[in-house]
C-alpha positions as CSV (number, residue, x, y, z in Angstrom):
1,M,32.3,35.6,-5.7
2,A,35.4,37.6,-4.9
3,A,35.7,39.6,-1.6
4,T,34.9,43.3,-1.5
5,P,38.1,45.3,-2.2
6,R,39.3,47.2,0.9
7,R,39.5,50.9,0.8
8,T,42.9,52.2,2.2
9,P,42.8,55.6,3.7
10,G,45.0,58.2,2.0
11,P,46.8,61.2,3.4
12,V,44.7,64.0,5.0
13,R,44.4,66.8,2.5
14,G,43.2,70.4,2.9
15,W,40.6,72.1,0.8
16,F,41.8,72.8,-2.7
17,G,38.5,73.6,-4.4
18,G,38.0,73.4,-8.1
19,R,36.8,70.9,-10.6
20,A,39.2,68.1,-9.6
21,E,37.8,67.9,-6.1
22,S,34.3,67.8,-7.3
23,Q,35.0,65.0,-9.7
24,R,36.9,63.2,-6.9
25,A,33.8,63.4,-4.7
26,E,31.5,62.1,-7.4
27,A,33.9,59.2,-8.2
28,Q,34.1,58.4,-4.5
29,A,30.2,58.4,-4.3
30,A,30.1,56.1,-7.3
31,K,32.6,53.8,-5.7
32,D,30.6,53.7,-2.5
33,A,27.4,53.0,-4.4
34,A,29.1,50.2,-6.4
35,A,30.5,48.7,-3.1
36,G,27.0,48.7,-1.7
37,A,25.6,47.0,-4.8
38,F,28.5,44.5,-4.7
39,Y,27.7,43.7,-1.0
40,E,24.0,43.2,-1.7
41,L,24.7,40.9,-4.6
42,D,27.2,38.9,-2.6
43,T,24.7,38.5,0.3
44,A,21.9,37.5,-2.0
45,Q,24.1,34.9,-3.7
46,R,25.1,33.4,-0.4
47,D,21.6,33.2,0.8
48,L,20.3,31.7,-2.4
49,R,23.1,29.2,-2.5
50,I,21.8,27.7,0.8
51,S,18.3,27.3,-0.8
52,V,19.8,25.7,-3.9
53,E,21.9,23.3,-1.8
54,T,18.8,22.4,0.1
55,I,16.9,21.6,-3.1
56,S,20.0,19.7,-4.4
57,A,20.2,17.5,-1.3
58,V,16.5,16.5,-1.4
59,D,15.2,16.7,-5.0
60,D,16.6,14.8,-8.0
61,S,13.8,15.7,-10.4
62,A,14.4,17.3,-13.8
63,A,13.1,20.7,-12.4
64,A,15.6,20.6,-9.6
65,R,18.5,19.7,-11.9
66,R,17.4,22.6,-14.2
67,A,17.3,25.0,-11.2
68,I,20.8,24.0,-10.2
69,A,22.1,24.5,-13.7
70,D,20.5,27.9,-13.9
71,F,22.1,28.9,-10.6
72,E,25.5,27.9,-11.9
73,A,24.9,30.0,-15.0
74,L,23.9,32.9,-12.8
75,G,27.1,32.4,-10.8
76,R,29.1,32.9,-13.9
77,R,27.3,36.2,-14.6
78,I,27.9,37.3,-11.0
79,D,31.6,36.5,-11.4
80,E,31.8,38.6,-14.6
81,A,30.0,41.5,-13.0
82,S,32.2,41.3,-9.9
83,S,35.4,41.2,-11.9
84,R,34.3,44.3,-13.8
85,Y,33.6,46.0,-10.4
86,I,37.0,45.0,-9.0
87,E,38.8,46.2,-12.1
88,A,37.0,49.5,-11.9
89,V,38.0,49.9,-8.2
90,D,41.6,49.0,-8.8
91,A,42.0,51.1,-11.9
92,Q,42.4,54.4,-10.0
93,D,43.5,55.6,-6.6
94,L,40.9,58.2,-5.7
95,D,42.9,59.3,-2.7
96,R,45.9,60.6,-4.7
97,D,46.7,64.2,-4.2
98,D,47.4,64.8,-7.8
99,L,44.2,63.1,-9.1
100,E,43.2,64.8,-12.3
101,A,39.6,65.7,-13.0
102,S,39.5,63.7,-16.2
103,V,40.8,60.6,-14.4
104,A,38.3,61.0,-11.6
105,G,35.5,61.4,-14.2
106,R,36.6,58.3,-16.0
107,A,36.7,56.4,-12.7
108,R,33.2,57.6,-11.8
109,A,31.8,56.4,-15.2
110,E,33.5,53.0,-14.8
111,L,32.3,52.6,-11.3
112,T,28.8,53.7,-12.2
113,A,28.7,51.1,-15.1
114,A,30.0,48.4,-12.7
115,R,27.3,49.3,-10.2
116,D,24.5,49.2,-12.8
117,E,25.7,45.8,-14.0
118,L,25.8,44.5,-10.4
119,V,22.2,45.8,-9.9
120,R,21.0,44.1,-13.1
121,V,22.5,40.8,-12.1
122,K,21.0,41.2,-8.6
123,Q,17.6,41.6,-10.2
124,E,18.1,38.5,-12.2
125,L,19.1,36.6,-9.1
126,D,16.0,37.9,-7.2
127,R,13.8,36.7,-10.0
128,F,15.5,33.3,-10.0
129,G,15.1,33.1,-6.2
130,S,11.3,33.8,-6.5
131,S,11.0,31.0,-9.1
132,L,12.5,28.5,-6.6
133,G,9.5,28.8,-4.2
134,P,7.7,25.5,-5.0
135,L,10.9,23.5,-5.2
136,L,12.3,25.0,-2.0
137,G,8.9,24.5,-0.2
138,K,8.9,20.8,-1.2
139,A,12.6,20.4,-0.1
140,E,12.0,22.1,3.3
141,T,9.0,19.9,3.9
142,Q,11.0,16.8,3.4
143,L,13.8,18.1,5.6
144,A,11.3,18.9,8.3
145,R,10.0,15.3,8.1
146,L,13.5,13.8,8.2
147,A,14.5,14.1,11.9
148,P,11.1,13.0,13.2
149,A,11.1,10.0,10.8
150,V,14.5,8.9,11.9
151,E,13.6,9.2,15.5
152,R,10.4,7.2,15.0
153,A,12.4,4.5,13.3
154,R,14.8,4.4,16.3
155,Q,11.9,4.2,18.8
156,A,10.2,1.5,16.8
157,L,13.3,-0.6,16.8
158,L,13.6,-0.1,20.6
159,A,10.0,-1.1,21.1
160,A,10.4,-4.2,19.0
161,S,13.5,-5.2,20.9
162,N,11.7,-4.7,24.2
163,A,8.7,-6.7,23.0
164,L,11.0,-9.6,22.0
165,D,12.7,-9.5,25.4
166,A,9.3,-9.8,27.1
167,V,8.3,-12.7,24.9
168,R,11.5,-14.6,25.7
169,E,10.9,-14.1,29.4
170,S,7.6,-15.8,29.0
171,G,9.4,-18.9,27.6
172,L,8.8,-18.3,23.9
173,R,11.8,-18.1,21.6
174,A,10.5,-16.1,18.7
175,D,13.6,-16.9,16.7
176,D,12.1,-15.8,13.4
177,L,11.2,-12.4,14.8
178,A,14.6,-12.1,16.3
179,A,16.2,-12.8,12.9
180,R,14.0,-10.2,11.2
181,L,15.0,-7.6,13.8
182,A,18.7,-8.4,13.4
183,A,18.3,-7.9,9.7
184,L,17.4,-4.3,10.4
185,S,20.6,-3.5,12.2
186,P,22.5,-2.4,9.0
187,E,19.6,-0.1,8.2
188,L,19.9,1.5,11.6
189,T,23.6,2.0,10.9
190,R,22.8,3.8,7.7
191,L,20.3,6.0,9.5
192,N,22.9,6.9,12.0
193,Q,25.3,7.8,9.3
194,G,22.9,10.5,8.2
195,A,21.3,12.1,5.1
196,G,24.6,13.7,4.2
197,Q,26.1,10.4,3.2
198,H,23.0,8.6,1.9
199,G,20.8,11.5,0.7
200,V,17.6,13.0,2.2
201,P,15.0,11.1,0.1
202,Q,16.8,7.8,0.6
203,T,17.2,8.3,4.3
204,L,13.5,9.4,4.6
205,E,12.4,6.3,2.8
206,R,14.7,4.1,4.8
207,A,13.4,5.6,8.1
208,E,9.8,5.0,7.2
209,R,10.4,1.5,6.0
210,V,12.4,0.6,9.1
211,A,9.7,2.0,11.3
212,R,7.0,-0.1,9.5
213,E,9.0,-3.3,9.7
214,A,10.0,-2.8,13.3
215,E,6.4,-2.0,14.3
216,A,5.3,-5.2,12.5
217,I,7.8,-7.2,14.5
218,R,6.7,-5.6,17.8
219,A,3.0,-6.3,17.0
220,E,3.7,-9.9,16.2
221,A,5.9,-10.4,19.3
222,A,3.1,-8.8,21.4
223,R,0.6,-11.3,19.9
224,L,2.8,-14.3,20.1
225,P,1.5,-15.5,23.6
226,E,-2.0,-15.2,22.3
227,R,-1.1,-17.0,19.1
228,A,0.5,-19.9,21.0
229,A,-2.7,-20.2,23.2
230,E,-4.9,-20.1,20.1
231,I,-2.9,-22.9,18.5
232,D,-3.1,-24.9,21.7
233,H,-6.9,-24.5,21.7
234,R,-7.2,-25.5,18.1
235,L,-5.1,-28.6,18.7
236,V,-7.5,-29.7,21.4
237,S,-10.6,-28.7,19.5
238,L,-9.6,-30.4,16.2
239,R,-8.6,-33.6,17.9
240,T,-12.0,-33.7,19.7
241,R,-13.7,-33.1,16.4
242,A,-11.7,-35.9,14.7
243,Q,-12.7,-38.3,17.4
244,A,-16.4,-37.3,17.0
245,L,-16.1,-37.7,13.2
246,T,-14.7,-41.2,13.7
247,T,-17.8,-42.1,15.7
248,R,-20.1,-40.5,13.1
249,A,-18.3,-42.2,10.2
250,G,-19.1,-45.5,11.8
251,Q,-22.8,-44.7,11.5
252,V,-22.6,-44.3,7.7
253,D,-22.6,-48.1,7.0
254,P,-26.1,-48.7,8.6
255,V,-27.4,-45.7,6.6
256,L,-26.0,-47.1,3.4
257,S,-27.5,-50.6,4.2
258,E,-30.9,-49.0,4.5
259,L,-30.5,-47.0,1.3
260,R,-29.5,-50.2,-0.6
261,R,-32.4,-52.1,0.9
262,R,-35.1,-49.6,0.2
263,F,-34.0,-47.6,-2.8
264,S,-32.6,-48.2,-6.3
265,A,-28.9,-48.2,-6.9
266,A,-29.0,-44.7,-8.5
267,C,-30.1,-43.3,-5.1
268,W,-26.9,-44.4,-3.2
269,Q,-24.1,-45.4,-5.6
270,D,-22.3,-42.1,-5.3
271,L,-22.2,-42.5,-1.5
272,Q,-20.8,-46.1,-1.2
273,H,-17.2,-44.9,-0.8
274,V,-18.0,-42.5,2.0
275,P,-17.1,-44.8,4.9
276,E,-13.7,-45.7,3.6
277,Q,-12.9,-42.1,2.5
278,A,-14.1,-40.7,5.8
279,A,-11.8,-43.2,7.7
280,E,-8.9,-42.2,5.6
281,N,-9.5,-38.5,6.0
282,V,-9.7,-38.9,9.7
283,R,-6.4,-40.9,9.8
284,Q,-4.7,-38.2,7.7
285,A,-6.1,-35.5,10.0
286,E,-4.7,-37.3,13.1
287,R,-1.3,-37.6,11.5
288,R,-1.3,-33.8,10.7
289,L,-2.4,-33.1,14.2
290,T,0.6,-35.0,15.5
291,E,2.9,-33.0,13.2
292,A,1.2,-29.7,14.2
293,R,1.8,-30.6,17.9
294,A,5.5,-31.2,17.2
295,A,5.7,-27.9,15.3
296,R,4.0,-26.1,18.1
297,D,6.4,-27.6,20.7
298,A,9.3,-26.5,18.5
299,Q,7.7,-23.0,18.2
300,R,7.5,-23.2,14.5
301,W,4.3,-21.2,14.4
302,P,3.7,-20.8,10.7
303,E,4.2,-24.5,10.2
304,A,1.8,-25.3,13.0
305,T,-0.8,-22.9,11.7
306,S,-0.6,-24.4,8.2
307,L,-0.9,-27.9,9.4
308,L,-4.0,-27.0,11.5
309,S,-5.6,-25.5,8.4
310,T,-5.0,-28.7,6.5
311,V,-6.6,-30.7,9.4
312,R,-9.6,-28.4,9.4
313,A,-10.1,-28.8,5.6
314,L,-9.9,-32.6,5.9
315,L,-12.4,-32.7,8.7
316,N,-14.8,-30.3,6.9
317,T,-14.7,-32.5,3.8
318,T,-15.3,-35.6,5.9
319,D,-18.1,-33.9,7.8
320,E,-19.9,-33.0,4.6
321,A,-19.6,-36.5,3.2
322,V,-20.8,-38.1,6.4
323,S,-23.7,-35.6,6.7
324,A,-24.6,-36.2,3.0
325,A,-25.4,-39.9,3.7
326,G,-27.9,-39.1,6.5
327,D,-29.3,-36.2,4.6
328,R,-29.9,-38.4,1.5
329,L,-31.8,-40.9,3.6
330,R,-34.0,-38.2,5.2
331,R,-34.8,-36.6,1.8
332,L,-35.6,-39.9,0.2
333,N,-37.8,-41.0,3.1
334,A,-39.7,-37.7,2.8
335,V,-40.3,-38.0,-1.0
336,Q,-41.1,-41.6,-0.8
337,K,-43.8,-40.9,1.8
338,D,-45.2,-37.8,0.0
339,P,-43.8,-36.9,-3.4
340,Q,-46.7,-34.6,-4.0
341,Q,-45.2,-32.0,-1.6
342,E,-42.0,-31.7,-3.8
343,I,-44.2,-31.6,-6.9
344,E,-46.4,-28.8,-5.6
345,R,-43.4,-26.8,-4.4
346,T,-41.9,-26.9,-7.9
347,R,-45.2,-26.1,-9.7
348,F,-45.8,-23.1,-7.4
349,A,-42.4,-21.7,-8.4
350,I,-43.2,-22.2,-12.1
351,R,-46.7,-20.6,-11.8
352,D,-45.3,-17.6,-9.8
353,A,-42.7,-17.0,-12.6
354,Q,-45.4,-17.3,-15.3
355,R,-47.6,-14.7,-13.6
356,L,-44.6,-12.4,-13.4
357,A,-43.8,-12.9,-17.1
358,M,-47.4,-11.9,-18.0
359,T,-47.6,-8.8,-15.8
360,G,-48.3,-5.8,-18.0
361,R,-48.3,-7.9,-21.2
362,A,-50.9,-9.5,-23.4
363,T,-48.4,-12.2,-24.4
364,P,-45.2,-13.3,-22.6
365,D,-41.8,-12.5,-24.0
366,P,-40.5,-15.6,-25.8
367,R,-37.2,-15.3,-24.0
368,H,-39.0,-15.9,-20.8
369,A,-41.9,-18.1,-21.9
370,G,-39.6,-20.7,-23.6
371,P,-37.5,-21.6,-20.6
372,L,-40.6,-21.7,-18.4
373,D,-42.5,-24.0,-20.8
374,E,-39.4,-26.3,-20.8
375,C,-39.5,-26.3,-17.0
376,V,-43.1,-27.5,-17.0
377,A,-42.2,-30.3,-19.4
378,R,-39.2,-31.2,-17.4
379,L,-41.2,-31.4,-14.2
380,E,-43.7,-33.7,-15.8
381,R,-40.9,-36.0,-17.0
382,A,-39.5,-36.1,-13.5
383,V,-42.9,-37.0,-12.1
384,G,-43.1,-39.8,-14.7
385,T,-39.9,-41.4,-13.2
386,L,-41.8,-42.1,-10.0
387,E,-43.9,-44.7,-11.7
388,G,-42.7,-48.3,-11.7
389,R,-41.6,-50.8,-9.1
390,H,-38.3,-49.1,-8.1
391,P,-38.7,-45.3,-8.7
392,D,-35.5,-43.3,-8.9
393,Y,-36.4,-40.9,-6.1
394,W,-32.9,-39.2,-6.1
395,H,-33.2,-38.4,-9.8
396,F,-36.6,-37.0,-9.1
397,L,-35.2,-34.7,-6.3
398,T,-32.3,-33.5,-8.4
399,E,-34.5,-32.8,-11.3
400,T,-37.0,-30.7,-9.3
401,E,-34.2,-28.8,-7.7
402,A,-32.7,-28.1,-11.2
403,V,-36.1,-26.9,-12.4
404,R,-36.4,-24.5,-9.4
405,Q,-32.9,-23.1,-10.2
406,T,-33.9,-22.5,-13.8
407,V,-37.1,-20.8,-12.8
408,A,-35.1,-18.5,-10.4
409,R,-32.8,-17.5,-13.2
410,V,-35.7,-16.6,-15.5
411,V,-37.3,-14.5,-12.7
412,T,-34.0,-12.6,-12.3
413,R,-33.8,-12.0,-16.1
414,I,-37.4,-10.7,-16.2
415,R,-36.6,-8.2,-13.4
416,E,-33.4,-7.1,-15.0
417,D,-35.2,-6.6,-18.4
418,R,-37.8,-4.4,-16.6
419,G,-35.1,-2.3,-14.9
420,G,-35.0,-4.0,-11.6
421,A,-38.4,-2.7,-10.5
422,P,-40.1,-4.9,-7.8
423,H,-43.2,-6.8,-9.0
């Protein structure tokens, strides 16, 4: 927008009276009014440009781009109105002694038209400024977040660096954490270069990301001594457990001998490889423990943790297999001594389900009755396998367990069909 034309004082005149002086005074008043309108428009444009530049720096949305384009179009309208005003001011010298009334009148009319145009454009500018409220509020909010976010990022980096120094003083290297912290240095450089170079949204996002990553490094560094102690404890605990399992695995052979001597092959065939597999698992676990100790001594914490997880999985598998042999012998002993207890337990489950199926009904629902009738028949067939010289007790136990599971599913279905109400 062009600068306000400067009014140059003319010579001091006496009072002449008449129409020319009256027209001169009116033209001068029109000129002063136009100058005031020009000043107000110029001030409003300058103030609004700050708001638009704020939005432009922060917001890249379609609405923001449209607002910037609208402001540029308004700028062209302002330039046109300003040019008309300046032309009207420069057209006549209202301080001339020989100013004619007609010339003064024409100047007044031109200046009044220029003022009216300036006022109209100012009104358009005001309406446009009001429409910027939501965009400007959003932009100012982001700008208000910017400085605190950058400062939080710097403080988080400093805290991470101090935490790493403390860890190193305790004798732990934390090389991986140091490398992650070093990788953030270029990001700090970009933060220091400021939003003017990289943009407000990008700088805000970068500051928040750097703060998160630096805080994660600080937290891991602070936990590192505890993590090292935890790994040391697990190394000792798992080695002790491996030794105990070696002893327990040695007890599986006598259990298998008894199973072979007293029960049919179907009762123990799936367990005959347990001693060899248990011994192999323990050997593998001990090798992984040695590797985990080496990784811990080299402070390769993720590797040590992964190896210890492998050891635990191997020992859990071995523990289950070794326990299965002893559990099998106990269950077979119990059913050989008194199979009736297992039979009654299963029959009770069936009868209880049958009563539930008949509750509130004259006849049971075939969807429920059919599976329960099959369970009765299946139980009777399982009982029949106990006859003979060498009963397959393990088959009997697995069958009764399967029958109870089927009954449980039927009961669940009945309750679901009745809306989940308790019975």
